[in-house]
Residue frames as a rotation matrix with the C-alpha (Angstrom) as fourth column:
MET 1
-0.538 0.496 -0.682 2.79
0.773 0.613 -0.164 -58.38
0.337 -0.615 -0.713 -35.53
CYS 2
0.104 0.707 0.700 -0.25
0.182 -0.705 0.685 -56.34
0.978 0.056 -0.202 -34.50
PRO 3
-0.860 -0.463 0.215 0.18
-0.090 -0.277 -0.957 -54.46
0.503 -0.842 0.197 -31.18
GLU 4
-0.243 0.858 0.452 -3.56
-0.952 -0.299 0.057 -54.78
0.184 -0.417 0.890 -30.43
CYS 5
0.719 0.666 0.200 -4.38
-0.685 0.727 0.045 -58.45
-0.115 -0.169 0.979 -31.04
ALA 6
-0.074 -0.894 0.442 -0.88
-0.600 0.394 0.697 -59.95
-0.797 -0.213 -0.565 -31.65
SER 7
0.786 0.377 0.490 -1.93
0.173 0.628 -0.759 -61.27
-0.593 0.681 0.428 -35.05
GLU 8
-0.326 -0.945 0.025 0.78
0.197 -0.042 0.979 -61.87
-0.925 0.324 0.200 -37.62
PHE 9
-0.120 0.379 0.918 -1.59
0.986 0.155 0.065 -61.20
-0.117 0.912 -0.392 -40.54
THR 10
0.259 0.103 -0.960 -0.73
0.199 -0.979 -0.052 -57.58
-0.945 -0.177 -0.274 -41.34
TYR 11
0.181 -0.218 0.959 -0.31
0.983 0.032 -0.178 -55.67
0.008 0.975 0.220 -44.58
GLU 12
-0.697 -0.504 -0.510 1.04
0.480 -0.856 0.192 -52.31
-0.533 -0.111 0.839 -45.69
MET 13
0.390 0.770 0.506 -1.28
0.920 -0.343 -0.188 -49.51
0.029 0.539 -0.842 -46.76
GLY 14
0.749 -0.252 0.613 0.76
-0.031 -0.937 -0.347 -46.47
0.662 0.241 -0.710 -47.77
ASP 15
-0.261 -0.875 0.408 2.93
-0.492 -0.243 -0.836 -45.53
0.831 -0.419 -0.367 -44.78
LEU 16
0.011 0.378 0.926 0.85
-0.995 0.095 -0.027 -47.55
-0.098 -0.921 0.377 -42.28
LEU 17
-0.932 -0.116 -0.343 0.64
-0.134 0.991 0.028 -51.17
0.336 0.072 -0.939 -41.26
VAL 18
-0.102 0.972 0.213 -2.89
-0.970 -0.145 0.197 -52.61
0.222 -0.187 0.957 -40.95
CYS 19
-0.816 -0.060 0.575 -4.03
-0.303 0.891 -0.337 -55.75
-0.492 -0.449 -0.745 -39.11
SER 20
-0.712 0.554 -0.432 -6.34
-0.386 0.205 0.899 -57.88
0.587 0.807 0.068 -41.26
LEU 21
-0.510 0.531 -0.677 -8.11
0.697 0.716 0.037 -59.32
0.505 -0.453 -0.735 -38.20
CYS 22
-0.035 0.494 -0.869 -8.87
0.905 -0.353 -0.237 -56.30
-0.424 -0.795 -0.435 -35.99
ALA 23
0.486 0.193 0.853 -8.28
0.737 -0.614 -0.281 -53.47
0.470 0.765 -0.440 -38.56
HIS 24
0.696 -0.346 -0.629 -5.85
0.338 -0.614 0.713 -51.66
-0.633 -0.709 -0.311 -36.21
GLU 25
0.707 -0.480 0.519 -3.57
0.421 -0.304 -0.855 -49.19
0.568 0.823 -0.013 -38.05
TRP 26
0.763 -0.532 -0.366 -0.12
0.165 -0.387 0.907 -48.07
-0.625 -0.753 -0.208 -36.87
SER 27
0.729 -0.616 -0.300 3.11
-0.639 -0.454 -0.621 -46.60
0.246 0.644 -0.724 -38.15
PRO 28
0.788 -0.404 -0.465 5.92
0.358 0.915 -0.187 -49.17
0.501 -0.019 0.865 -38.41
GLY 29
-0.191 -0.966 0.177 8.65
0.401 -0.241 -0.884 -46.78
0.896 -0.098 0.433 -37.13
ALA 30
-0.073 0.228 0.971 6.78
-0.654 -0.746 0.126 -45.39
0.753 -0.626 0.203 -34.12
GLY 31
0.082 0.065 0.994 7.75
-0.983 0.170 0.070 -47.46
-0.164 -0.983 0.078 -31.12
GLY 32
-0.863 -0.499 -0.075 8.46
-0.504 0.847 0.169 -50.77
-0.021 0.183 -0.983 -32.81
SER 33
-0.622 0.630 -0.464 5.95
0.170 0.688 0.706 -53.60
0.764 0.360 -0.535 -32.37
ASP 34
-0.688 0.353 -0.634 4.50
0.699 0.089 -0.709 -52.18
-0.194 -0.932 -0.308 -29.15
GLY 35
0.369 0.869 0.329 2.48
0.918 -0.396 0.015 -49.47
0.143 0.297 -0.944 -30.94
ASP 36
0.105 -0.280 0.954 2.61
0.254 -0.920 -0.298 -45.71
0.961 0.274 -0.025 -30.68
SER 37
-0.622 -0.274 0.734 1.90
-0.577 -0.474 -0.666 -44.24
0.530 -0.837 0.137 -27.26
GLU 38
-0.955 0.213 0.205 0.01
-0.042 0.588 -0.808 -45.67
-0.293 -0.780 -0.553 -24.29
PHE 39
-0.132 0.988 -0.075 -3.37
-0.110 -0.089 -0.990 -44.60
-0.985 -0.122 0.120 -25.70
GLY 40
0.040 0.104 0.994 -2.63
0.846 0.526 -0.089 -45.36
-0.532 0.844 -0.067 -29.36
LEU 41
0.936 0.254 -0.244 -2.07
0.118 -0.880 -0.460 -41.68
-0.331 0.402 -0.854 -30.26
PRO 42
0.484 -0.807 0.338 0.89
0.688 0.112 -0.717 -40.70
0.541 0.580 0.609 -32.44
GLU 43
0.066 -0.579 -0.813 3.76
0.846 -0.399 0.353 -38.85
-0.529 -0.711 0.464 -30.81
VAL 44
0.923 0.248 0.295 3.87
0.363 -0.816 -0.450 -35.11
0.129 0.523 -0.843 -31.62
SER 45
-0.018 -0.994 0.108 7.22
0.895 -0.064 -0.442 -33.55
0.447 0.089 0.890 -32.41
VAL 46
0.338 0.022 -0.941 8.43
0.680 -0.696 0.228 -30.55
-0.650 -0.717 -0.251 -30.42
ILE 47
0.589 -0.120 0.799 8.72
0.605 -0.591 -0.534 -27.28
0.536 0.798 -0.276 -32.35
LYS 48
0.188 -0.638 -0.746 11.80
0.836 -0.294 0.463 -25.26
-0.515 -0.711 0.478 -31.34
ASP 49
0.924 0.103 -0.368 12.82
-0.032 -0.939 -0.343 -21.67
-0.381 0.329 -0.864 -32.03
SER 50
0.772 -0.629 -0.089 16.04
-0.222 -0.136 -0.965 -20.53
0.596 0.765 -0.245 -33.73
VAL 51
-0.152 -0.871 0.468 18.14
-0.859 -0.118 -0.498 -21.09
0.488 -0.478 -0.730 -30.58
GLY 52
-0.631 -0.139 -0.763 16.62
-0.051 0.989 -0.139 -24.44
0.774 -0.049 -0.631 -29.62
LYS 53
-0.875 0.394 0.282 14.05
-0.343 -0.091 -0.935 -23.46
-0.343 -0.915 0.215 -26.97
PRO 54
-0.701 0.678 0.222 10.75
0.712 0.643 0.282 -25.38
0.049 0.356 -0.933 -27.23
LEU 55
-0.864 0.475 0.166 7.74
-0.429 -0.868 0.250 -23.28
0.262 0.145 0.954 -28.23
ALA 56
-0.681 0.728 -0.080 4.17
0.665 0.569 -0.485 -23.59
-0.307 -0.383 -0.871 -26.96
ASP 57
-0.059 0.770 0.635 0.79
0.744 -0.390 0.542 -22.11
0.666 0.504 -0.550 -27.88
GLY 58
0.860 0.497 -0.113 0.39
0.461 -0.664 0.589 -18.59
0.218 -0.558 -0.800 -26.49
ASP 59
0.088 -0.912 -0.400 4.12
0.868 -0.128 0.481 -17.79
-0.489 -0.389 0.780 -26.33
THR 60
0.916 0.011 -0.400 5.56
-0.139 -0.928 -0.345 -14.41
-0.375 0.372 -0.849 -27.27
VAL 61
0.266 -0.838 0.477 8.42
0.858 0.432 0.279 -14.44
-0.439 0.335 0.833 -29.78
THR 62
0.392 -0.224 -0.892 10.60
-0.349 -0.934 0.081 -11.90
-0.851 0.280 -0.444 -31.57
ILE 63
0.989 -0.068 0.133 11.68
0.148 0.304 -0.941 -11.97
0.024 0.950 0.311 -35.20
VAL 64
0.401 -0.913 -0.077 15.44
0.208 0.009 0.978 -12.61
-0.892 -0.408 0.193 -35.59
LYS 65
-0.675 -0.574 0.464 15.72
0.562 0.008 0.827 -11.91
-0.478 0.819 0.317 -39.33
THR 66
-0.468 0.510 -0.722 14.21
-0.571 -0.798 -0.194 -9.23
-0.675 0.322 0.664 -41.59
LEU 67
-0.459 0.417 0.785 11.35
0.555 0.824 -0.113 -10.85
-0.693 0.384 -0.610 -43.51
LYS 68
-0.922 0.219 -0.320 10.09
-0.386 -0.605 0.696 -9.73
-0.041 0.765 0.642 -46.89
VAL 69
-0.332 0.894 0.302 6.30
0.148 0.365 -0.919 -9.90
-0.932 -0.261 -0.253 -47.14
LYS 70
-0.813 0.061 0.579 4.87
0.581 0.157 0.799 -10.67
-0.043 0.986 -0.163 -50.55
GLY 71
-0.009 0.856 0.517 2.49
0.785 -0.314 0.534 -7.94
0.619 0.411 -0.669 -51.70
ASN 72
0.856 0.231 -0.462 3.58
0.491 -0.642 0.589 -5.48
-0.160 -0.731 -0.663 -49.01
PRO 73
0.661 -0.625 0.416 6.09
0.015 -0.543 -0.840 -2.67
0.750 0.561 -0.349 -49.68
SER 74
0.184 -0.611 0.770 7.58
-0.930 -0.362 -0.065 -2.82
0.318 -0.704 -0.635 -46.17
ASP 75
-0.203 -0.386 -0.900 9.40
-0.059 0.922 -0.382 -5.68
0.977 -0.024 -0.210 -44.44
ILE 76
0.935 0.336 -0.116 8.98
0.065 0.158 0.985 -7.19
0.350 -0.928 0.126 -40.98
LYS 77
0.289 -0.878 0.381 12.00
-0.619 -0.475 -0.625 -5.84
0.730 -0.056 -0.681 -39.10
VAL 78
-0.290 -0.521 -0.803 14.33
0.403 0.694 -0.596 -7.67
0.868 -0.497 0.008 -36.74
GLY 79
-0.985 -0.131 -0.116 13.10
0.149 -0.289 -0.946 -7.43
0.090 -0.948 0.304 -33.15
THR 80
-0.368 0.924 0.109 9.39
-0.705 -0.353 0.615 -7.24
0.606 0.149 0.781 -33.99
LYS 81
-0.868 0.105 0.485 7.45
-0.358 0.543 -0.760 -8.81
-0.343 -0.833 -0.434 -31.14
VAL 82
-0.366 0.773 -0.518 4.72
-0.468 0.329 0.821 -11.33
0.805 0.542 0.241 -31.99
ARG 83
-0.670 0.186 0.719 2.33
-0.707 0.137 -0.694 -12.25
-0.228 -0.973 0.039 -29.18
ASN 84
0.043 0.803 0.594 0.06
-0.550 0.516 -0.657 -15.23
-0.834 -0.298 0.464 -28.66
ILE 85
-0.521 -0.302 -0.798 1.40
-0.847 0.301 0.439 -17.61
0.108 0.904 -0.413 -31.31
ARG 86
0.543 0.645 0.537 -0.33
-0.617 0.741 -0.265 -20.84
-0.569 -0.188 0.801 -32.25
LEU 87
-0.585 -0.802 0.122 1.66
-0.550 0.502 0.668 -23.91
-0.597 0.323 -0.734 -33.32
VAL 88
0.589 0.710 -0.385 0.52
-0.756 0.317 -0.573 -25.77
-0.285 0.628 0.724 -36.44
TYR 89
-0.280 -0.668 0.689 1.69
-0.324 0.741 0.588 -29.32
-0.904 -0.059 -0.425 -37.14
GLY 90
-0.208 0.130 0.969 1.92
0.639 0.768 0.034 -30.88
-0.740 0.627 -0.243 -40.57
SER 91
0.851 0.515 -0.106 1.80
0.268 -0.597 -0.756 -27.72
-0.453 0.615 -0.646 -42.69
GLY 92
0.626 -0.687 0.368 5.31
0.476 -0.037 -0.879 -27.91
0.617 0.726 0.304 -44.13
ASP 93
-0.405 -0.911 -0.080 8.02
0.696 -0.251 -0.673 -25.50
0.593 -0.328 0.736 -42.96
HIS 94
-0.556 0.267 0.787 5.65
-0.397 -0.917 0.031 -22.81
0.731 -0.295 0.616 -41.69
ASP 95
-0.336 0.344 -0.877 4.68
0.605 0.792 0.079 -24.10
0.722 -0.504 -0.475 -38.26
ILE 96
-0.702 0.152 -0.696 3.62
0.549 -0.507 -0.665 -20.91
-0.453 -0.848 0.273 -36.43
ASP 97
-0.092 0.754 0.650 0.26
0.762 -0.367 0.534 -19.20
0.641 0.545 -0.541 -37.03
CYS 98
-0.348 -0.115 -0.930 0.09
0.808 -0.540 -0.235 -15.64
-0.476 -0.834 0.281 -35.66
LYS 99
0.769 0.471 0.432 -0.90
0.608 -0.749 -0.263 -12.01
0.200 0.465 -0.863 -36.19
VAL 100
-0.384 -0.910 -0.156 1.92
0.920 -0.391 0.015 -9.55
-0.075 -0.137 0.988 -36.76
ASP 101
0.282 0.493 -0.823 1.06
0.487 -0.813 -0.320 -5.94
-0.827 -0.310 -0.469 -35.87
GLY 102
0.008 -0.204 -0.979 0.80
-0.555 -0.815 0.166 -3.86
-0.832 0.542 -0.120 -39.03
PHE 103
-0.776 -0.355 -0.521 0.82
-0.630 0.391 0.671 -6.93
-0.035 0.849 -0.527 -41.33
GLY 104
0.253 0.964 -0.080 -2.13
-0.954 0.262 0.143 -9.08
0.159 0.040 0.987 -40.19
PRO 105
0.628 0.056 0.777 -2.43
-0.391 0.885 0.253 -12.85
-0.673 -0.463 0.577 -39.91
MET 106
0.400 -0.543 -0.738 0.38
-0.798 0.190 -0.572 -14.96
0.451 0.818 -0.357 -41.35
MET 107
0.984 -0.179 -0.019 2.37
0.172 0.900 0.401 -18.15
-0.054 -0.397 0.916 -40.92
LEU 108
0.464 -0.883 0.068 6.03
-0.877 -0.469 -0.111 -18.08
0.129 -0.008 -0.992 -39.87
LYS 109
0.383 -0.482 -0.788 8.84
0.113 0.871 -0.478 -20.59
0.917 0.094 0.388 -39.74
SER 110
0.969 -0.029 -0.244 10.13
0.245 0.038 0.969 -21.42
-0.019 -0.999 0.044 -36.27
SER 111
0.179 -0.982 0.061 13.69
0.983 0.182 0.038 -20.88
-0.049 0.053 0.997 -37.54
VAL 112
-0.346 -0.294 0.891 13.14
0.468 -0.877 -0.108 -17.09
0.813 0.380 0.441 -37.82
VAL 113
0.538 0.556 0.634 11.78
-0.302 -0.575 0.761 -16.48
0.787 -0.600 -0.141 -34.30
LYS 114
-0.652 -0.686 -0.322 13.22
0.162 0.288 -0.944 -16.46
0.741 -0.668 -0.076 -30.79
LYS 115
0.314 0.782 -0.538 11.20
0.715 0.177 0.676 -17.06
0.624 -0.597 -0.504 -27.62
VAL 116
0.016 -0.236 0.972 11.06
-0.347 -0.913 -0.216 -14.07
0.938 -0.333 -0.096 -25.26
C-alpha cells in the first residue's frame, strides 16, 4: 500500500516499491507502510569509530592501527592525528574523507580511527 495516496496498485522496481497511481517511490524495509521519515527522506545511518563513538563532520580523530599506504614507502603510524574529517555515505567501507599530514588526501575506514 502506497504511503502517499493509500493505493494498493504498487510494483517493485529494483530495491524500491513504486505506486502506479502517484509514482511515489519508497523502500519496503524503511518504516513499514508508513514511509521513510516525516518528510519522505531516507534515514541516514550513524558512522561510529573503533570504540563505538558516533562521528560527525569536522571531528578530529587519531589512527589506532598502523596503515600501509599504497605507493608510499612510509606508513601512517598509530597515534597520527587527523583533523577536520568529512563523512561520506555509500562509498563502501571507506566512509571518512580527510587529509593526513605528510600523505595528502585519502579515504579511511571508521574502524581504524578513534575520536579525540
